[in-house]
C-alpha positions as CSV (number, residue, x, y, z in Angstrom):
1,M,-0.1,0.0,-0.5
2,K,1.5,3.1,-1.3
3,I,0.0,7.0,-0.1
4,E,-0.1,10.1,-2.0
5,I,-0.9,13.4,-0.9
6,D,-1.2,16.4,-3.0
7,K,-1.2,19.5,-0.9
8,E,-1.7,21.4,-3.6
9,V,-5.5,20.3,-3.6
10,D,-6.3,18.6,-0.8
11,A,-6.1,15.5,-1.6
12,A,-5.3,11.8,-1.1
13,Y,-5.0,9.0,-3.3
14,I,-4.2,4.9,-1.1
15,Y,-2.3,2.3,-3.9
16,L,-3.5,-1.0,-3.1
17,E,-1.8,-3.0,-5.1
18,D,2.0,-2.0,-6.5
19,Q,1.6,0.5,-9.0
20,S,4.1,-1.6,-10.9
21,K,1.7,-5.0,-10.8
22,T,-1.6,-2.8,-11.1
23,E,-3.5,-2.7,-14.3
24,E,-5.8,0.5,-14.8
25,V,-7.9,1.5,-14.2
26,A,-11.1,0.6,-15.8
27,R,-14.5,1.0,-13.5
28,T,-14.7,5.1,-11.1
29,I,-17.2,4.5,-8.3
30,T,-18.3,7.9,-6.5
31,V,-19.1,7.4,-3.1
32,N,-19.6,10.1,-1.8
33,E,-19.1,13.6,-2.5
34,N,-15.2,13.1,-0.8
35,I,-14.9,9.2,-1.7
36,I,-13.9,7.5,-5.5
37,L,-12.9,4.0,-5.0
38,D,-11.4,2.8,-8.7
39,F,-11.3,-0.9,-10.1
40,D,-8.9,-2.7,-12.3
41,S,-11.2,-5.3,-15.7
42,S,-11.3,-8.0,-13.1
43,N,-13.4,-5.9,-10.4
44,R,-10.1,-5.8,-7.4
45,L,-10.6,-2.0,-5.5
46,V,-6.6,-1.1,-6.7
47,G,-7.1,2.5,-5.8
48,I,-9.1,5.1,-3.0
49,E,-9.1,8.9,-4.0
50,V,-9.8,11.1,-0.8
51,L,-10.4,14.5,-1.7
52,N,-11.1,17.2,1.1
53,A,-8.1,15.4,2.3
54,S,-6.7,17.8,5.4
55,K,-10.6,17.1,7.5
56,N,-11.0,13.7,5.9
57,L,-8.3,12.4,6.9
58,P,-6.5,15.1,9.7
59,K,-4.6,11.9,11.8
60,L,-2.6,11.6,8.4
61,Q,-1.9,15.0,7.7
62,Q,-0.7,14.8,10.4
63,K,1.7,11.7,11.1
64,L,3.0,13.1,7.7
65,I,3.7,17.1,9.0
66,V,6.0,15.1,11.7
C-alpha cells in the first residue's frame, strides 16, 4: 500500500496494489463527494481517492507533517 498526498488540491490517493503490478483503472465508483474507488478490469479495488483530505484524513495529515 502506498499513499500520495497532493496538498495543492487537498487530495490523497491510496494505492492498494503495487503500481507496477496494477492494471489500468477500468471502472470508478463515486461513493460520495469525497471518496472515489478505482477498480481494475477484474473488479479488484486498486485505489481510493480522498478529496478534502485535510478534513477527511486529519490524523494522516498530522503524521505526515511531523
